[in-house]
Phi, psi and omega in degrees: 000320179295325180296320179297317178296319180296312180297318179298316180297317179297317179296318179298315179298318179298315180296315179298319179298316179295319178298314180295321179298311183281331179294326182267002186303313182272355183252000182288156178305137179093352178299143184262006179258126181228163177250132179233139178243136173234110187059236180266002183265143181233136178230149173253119191235152167270146181262127174256097185238009174236161180300321180295314179295322179293320180294321180285316179051228180260014182300138180085348181286127183268342183209142176223117181298159183299333182254020179244163177185189176227131180252122178262126182244148181230149181283341180215178178285131183218165168246090183284154174251123178255133178246166184247024181301126177076007181281137179250324183260156173275152182221159165257137179248120181255115182270127188235137175225126176049050175064033177216137176292126179251339183194155177224129173257117190257147174051052181275127174225161177300329183287330184259009176270132176287159176304134014265031175066036174233159177226139182221158174283167178280338180225170182292146180225166176243353173201160184219132179246127173255128177227173181301142179304134178092346183291324180299315178292315182301321183268355180072028178286135184213161175305140183099341178296141178279145182239135179226124177261117180266122182274000000 
C-alpha cells in the first residue's frame, strides 16, 4: 500500500513539473514571442532586435498567419530601409513612432518595389511591424492608431 502512495506521489510531482515547464516555455525571459495590439487588433510577433535578425526578417517564410508578424525595434528614432531580399510572401509594413502608427506601406512584394528595391517611412520611427499583405486594410488599421506591446 505504501508503494502505491509513493508511486502516485512521484507521478503527480512529475506531471506538475512538466506542466510548469511547458506552460512557462514561451513566457520565460528572453522569449522572442510577444503580443502586440493595434487598436482592437492583436498580433503575435517575433522580435527583430539585433542586426542579424533585422537583416533576415521574414525572408524565406512561405506563410504568415493573419495574426502573426515580425516587430523590428530600434533604440532611437531612425528612417530604416527595408528590402525584400529572399521574400516569398507579400506584406504590409506598419511604421510606428512612440506607440502610434504613423504610416503604412501596403501590399509590398519584391515585384512591386521600384529600384533600388527598398521601402522606408517618410519620417523617423522607433519600431516597424510586418504583417500579411492586405491585413492593415482588412482590420482597418490606420495612422493615429495606438500600439501596445504586451510583455
